[in-house]
N, C-alpha and C positions, 0 to 999 in steps of 0.2 A: 321524504327520500331518507334510506339508510345512510348514514353516513358514511359506510363503508366504502359506496363507492364513488364518495369523495377523494378516499385516497386509493382506491384503483385507477381514477381518471380524474387526476387533476388537470388537465385543461376543460375549458367551458364546452370546445366543440367533440370531444371525447366522453363528457358526464350525456353530455344533449345524447349523444348516441345511445347511453343505453340506458336511458331511462324508463324505456320498457321492461326491463329489468321488475321495476316494481311489483309486479303481481297485481294479483286481486285486491280490490279496496279491502279495506278491515270492517265489519258489522262497526255504528254510529257506539259512542260509550253512553247506556243508557243513564237520563235522570232517574237517579233514587227517591221515592215519596221520600217527603221530612215530618216525620213527628216528633213533632215539639214535645220537649217534659215539659213539669209544672212550670220552671223557674226560666221557660221559652228557649232551652237549651237544646238542639240538635244532638245525637252522637252517632257516629261511622267507626266505623275499624282502620286503624292507625294504620301506614304501610310500611312493609319490611324493611324502609329507609327509616321512617321514624321510629320504629320500635327498637332498630339498632343505636341511634342517638339516641334514645332516652335513655336506654343501657348504660351506653359511654360516661353521659351526663348525671345517672345517678353511682354513678360508681367513683365519679369522679368531676365535681360541682367546677371544678375551673375549663373544663371540657366548653362549659357554656361558652363563656372568652372565642375556642376557639373554631368554633360552631356559630359563629355568627355576623351575616353579614351585614357592613356597614357601609353609606353613602352618604354623601354633603355635595352642596353644593351653596357657591356664597353668588350671590344676587343684589346689582348696581340698578337702583333707578330706583322711582314710585313703586314700591311696591304694594299691592295691597293685602297685607301682614292676613288680617280676617278671611276674606276672600281664600287664601292658603291654606289656611287651615279646614276650612270648608270644603276644598279639593280633597285634600288630604281624608278627610273623613268618610266624603261623599264615597271615595274608592275603596275604602275599607265598610262601607257597608256594603257596595256593588260585589264582593269578593268575601266569601267565606270565608276563604282560609285563612283574611287578615284580622277575624277574629279568633281564630279558633286557638285554643290551649290543646295541651293533650295530661292523661289522667290513666289510673289503673282500677278499669272493672274486673272485677271476679279473675285477678291473674291476669286479663288481658290489657295490653293498652289500647285506649282510644283518643278519636279525638272530639274534641267537643266543642262545634260551633256554637258562640253567643247573640243572640241577641242586635247588642252594642257593643261598640267598640270603643275603649274610652285612651286611646294612648298618643293620643298629643298635648304636645305643651307647648303655650309661648312665654320667650322669657325673653327680659329688658334689660336684666342681670349684667349684661355684659355691654351696654349700650357705650361704656365709655371705650376711650382709648386705651387707658390703662391696665384695661382688666386685661388677661392672656389670654390671646386664643389657644394657643397650643396646651394651656392648660385645660381651655375648653374638652378640646378636640380627646385628650387622653384621661379626661373622665369618664367622654363618651363613652370610646372604645373597650375602657376600665368596666362599664357598665353593664349590667347585667341581669338574668332575670329566674324565675321558677317557673319551669317548662308546665305547673301544673294550675299558679297564681293568674303568668301572662303579665298583658299581654306581649304575644311573643312578637310581634311591629309595632313598635315606635318609631315616634316624630317627635322633632322639637323644629321649633320654627326662633331664631335666637338675632334679637336687633340689637346689630352692631353700632350704628350710625341711622338716619334719620333714609337715608337712601343706599343703608346695607344690612342684609338679611342673609342668615347662614337657615339652610334647611337643613336639617340632620335626619335621616331615616338609618332603623336599626330591626332586619327582621332575623329571627335563629335560621338556622337554618333544618329544620323540624317543619318549617314552611311554607321555605323559597328557597331559589337557586340565582344560580346568576340570570337566567332569561325572566325571573320575576321579578327582578329589580329591574332589570331594563323596561318590562311592560308598565310595572309601579309607576317609574318615573314619564313615559310615555304618556300616561293616561292622567297621573296628577297635572299636567303641562294639560290635556285635552280638558278636563272640566276647567281645572283655573280659565282657560282661556273663552270655555263658555259662560262660564258664572261673569267673567268679566266685560265679556261683549253681550250678554243678555239673548244667549243660544239654548238652543236646546240640550240639553246634556245627550253623548254618546250614548246607544240605546245596552243597558248591562247587559249580562253573557246570561247564558240561560245553562252552561254544564260550568261546574265546581270543579274541587279537588276534592270533595265527597265523595261526589259519581264516580270519580276514576278508581279511588279508594274501596270503593264501593263493589267496583268488576276485580279488582285486581284479587280481594279477595276471596271471591267466587271461582280461579284460576287458579291448579291445583300444579306444580312442580315437582312431575314422576320421576323417580330413580333412574329412570333410562330415559331422560330426554338429552334429545342430541344439543344441547349449552351444555347440560351440565359433563355427559361424556367427552364433551372436547375438555373443558375446562380438567379433569382427572388425567385426561393425559397430558395437556400441555403443563401441569404444573405438579407431576410426578414428579418426589424426592425434591422440592424448591427445599430450599433453608433460606435463614433469617441469613443478611450479610449484614459479617461482621466490622461494619467503618469504624475506625477509630475515633474516642470521645474523649473531651476534654477533662469529665468528671467520673466516678461511677455509674454505673447505670443503675437505678434506683429499682426493687422489687418488681412494686408496678408500676405500670404506664402512668406516665403525666402529659398534660399539657401547658405547662407553662411556657411562655414561649414568647417570641420578640422579634422585631424583620429587621432587616437590610436589604439596600435598595438593590434592583436588579438592571440592567441594561445594554441590548445588545444591538449589538447592528439592524435594520429589518430590510435594507437592503445587500450587505453581505447573505441573511439567509435568504430571502428571497432568492439573490441573482444561484448560490447552488440546490438551491432547490429545485428552480426553472431548470437547471441544465440538466440537472438527475431526477428528471421527471418525476418526483417527489414534493413534501410538504413542507411547508416550513414549522411544523409541529415532529415533524419527524428528524428534522434536522437538527433542533434543539434537544429532542429525544435521546438520537446520538448523542452527541455531547455530555447527556446527564451521565446516561450509562457508560463511557467510556472515562471520566471521571470517578464517578461510583466506583468500577471497575478497578485503578487503581489504585482509588485508597482503602480497598477492601482487600483486593490482589485476590479478587475474582472473577474466574470468567465467563460466572453465572449472576446473573444479576439479573434483578426482578423489579419494577418502580411500579407506582399508582397510575393511572392517567383517569380523567372523569369521563362520562360520553352524558347527554341531555338528556337520556332513558326517555325521551318523545321521541316515539316511534310510529304511537298514535296518531293522524290527521288533527284528531281533534281536539291535543292536546296543546298546538299551541297556542292558545289561545288562555286558557287555563293557568292561571299562579299556585306557586305550590311547590313542592320537593320532589324533582323526577328524576334526577339527577341521580346516575349510576356509578359506580367504579369499578373498573375494570383493571387487575392485574398484566403489566407489560413484560412478562420470561424478555430476558432476552439471551443466548450464551457467544458471548464475544471470543472471535480466532483470530489471537496477535500476529498472525502469520497475514491479515487483509487488510486491504488498503480502506484509507477512513471512510473513499467512497463505495465500495464494496459494505465495509458495514449499513452507511448509510441506506443502500438499498434493501438491508435484511432487513433494518427495523421500520421500514417503508412496509414491509409484505408483512410483517408481524406487527405492523397496527392495523394492517387489513383484514386479520387473521382475526382480531382481539374485536375489532370491530364488527365482525359476520356474524358472531356472537352477543353478541351487549345487549342481549337483552335476558339474559341470566342474571336475575340482582345477584350483588356481591353477598351477600348474606347467604344465600344457597351455596355459592363459590365457596365459600369459606368450610359450610357445615359440610359439603358434601368429600373435598378434600381431604386426602390425608399430608398433613400437613407435619413439620419437626417443631413442635410447639417450643416456645420460649418462654413459658407460663405467661402470665398477665404483666412481665416488664418491657414486650414490643407488641405493635400492633403486628396481625398475622399476616402473611403470602409476604406484604410489602412494608418497608422504613422511609422511605420517600416518592412525595407525589410532586405531578409537575401536570401543570392545567395553565392552556393555556388558549386564552381567547383572539377568535381573527376575526371577529366580528368586529363593527363600529363600535367607538366606546358609546359609554352610559352614558348620554348629554341630555341634562333638563334646560329645554326650548320653551320660556314664555315670553310670549308680545310686550316689546317693548322694554324689554329688559335682558338688558348683560349678564349672562350666567356664567361662572368656571369650577369647571369641578374639582370636589376637594376629595382626594384620596386619601380615605381613611382605614391602614391594614386591620385585621383581628389583634387583639391582647393576648391572643394563646395561640398554639401552631396543634393541626389535626395530629401530623404525626415527628418523626424524629424532624426531616425537612421537607418543607413544601414549599414547590417555584408556585407563585401565583404571577402571571403572565399575561401582558394583553399587544397586541400586533397592532401598532401605528404606523402612521408615514413614513419618519423616520426611521425610529427604534421600536425595538421590544423590550419591555419594560415592565418594572413593577417590582416585586418583592420577592425575600426569599423571608420565611418564618422555620424558626427552629427552636429545639429544644434548648430552653436555657439551665434546662440541671444534666443537661447533658456536652454541650458544646459554650466556648465563649465566644466574643459578639466577634474578635478577631478571625477565630474559624471562620466562625459564619462568609465573612467576607471575605477569606481567600478562596469558599468554596465560590464563591459566585463567579471569582475572578479570574478562577481555571475552568471554568463553564466559559466563560469567554476567551479565554485561551482556546482550548480546544475547536470553539466555532471559528474562530481567525485560522487557525491549520485546518480544518475543513475545506474552509472556505476558497485559504490559498494554495493547498498542497493535499490534494484529495487523494491521492497515489502515495502520500507513509503510507509506513506503514502502523497497525494500534501501538505494538509492543514500542515503537521507538516513538511513538507521541507525548512529548513533555508538556505536561497538563501543567510545570506550575506558571502562576500569573510573572511577568512580569518583575514584579516588586517579587517575589518570588527568586526570581534568579539573580536579582541587584544584593536580593537580603545575602546569599550563599556564599555567592564574590567578595562577597566586600571583606 
């Protein structure tokens, strides 16, 4: 189902009435014949997203840390660690993308699927209570891999005590997205349960990411493509947002980063979304653009937003990197109310998702940019990601499992908000470029964001120009 329908019809009743707009079904993704090399590897073309990340990581190896998905779980109870390791290995055997690396052949980046995966590790060195778990997690999030050498999917089972284990997972973004991590946890749990109880394993998938990549490689994007025409018009004259920094901007874009926590009231955000017929994402996006507008002194604000990229129904069961990035350009009217600004943001999101199939790489290549050399990311420098789906949890029979949140050790952009919808809070973290911002500045940004959300909820008729984005703490410092 196209995501723009969710934004156009935020209530289930209204959405159901418009599902007939989905149009004709697409032809299925064809299964590509596998032709193994002498070493057993199989080569597929890389997708445009993989090529972009390959280039970024080649220019700055630190980008590997920014483009790594880390996940973890604390498992309490009588875990069969050997069975868990076999489950992880079985899932890697079933999904080609988990055994994939990237390399350059004849000037082109390609995917290389390996016949065997060897990325799991059992670790008893942290079994003593004196061992520092925080240090363990820090080391894990700062560990990285070479895209050509791999493995790009890694797992580590750490015994903390006889009845306490940690499962740590790491996937490079070139082979995974958030949906992949969710499916991966589900499959590890399903295979572990089957092994533990002696049941047959779930059926293996028939389609893989390489099949999708092969299909996309055969598709051409023409200069008069409707999506490109939309983005050329929408982004005409866009310029980098000049948000003040604590340190001079390096001549070349860097990915050195750190993270600070973010928490917003899920009840408050949900309430204003329901009252205005919008979505929680639109509420948070409005607050972000208002804060950036005030900080930069500009009414022309563009941020990045991710989309699933899984517009073909066959991709629902495929692990891999499908995420597409879209620029969300907002022209803020200082005379408008916050409620009017929220509605305009919601409409801009609908419009963006209607043209979500245009790859970000093509948008950048075909739009006229006011470039800033290699110092900034193109089109925008702030990313907002809000996962409104249920939390990624590992469910293992007879065991208590709690989630470990492990933020990336780098940052993809100057500022990146990674948020998730919970029952009580929209929480997550803000990663920020440490070559540009101090920790205190990043924390002030999160406080300002919460402040604007509060004003939007409590005073939706407030005029944008009169909104005080400062946090309570900042106001206290000024008045002291």
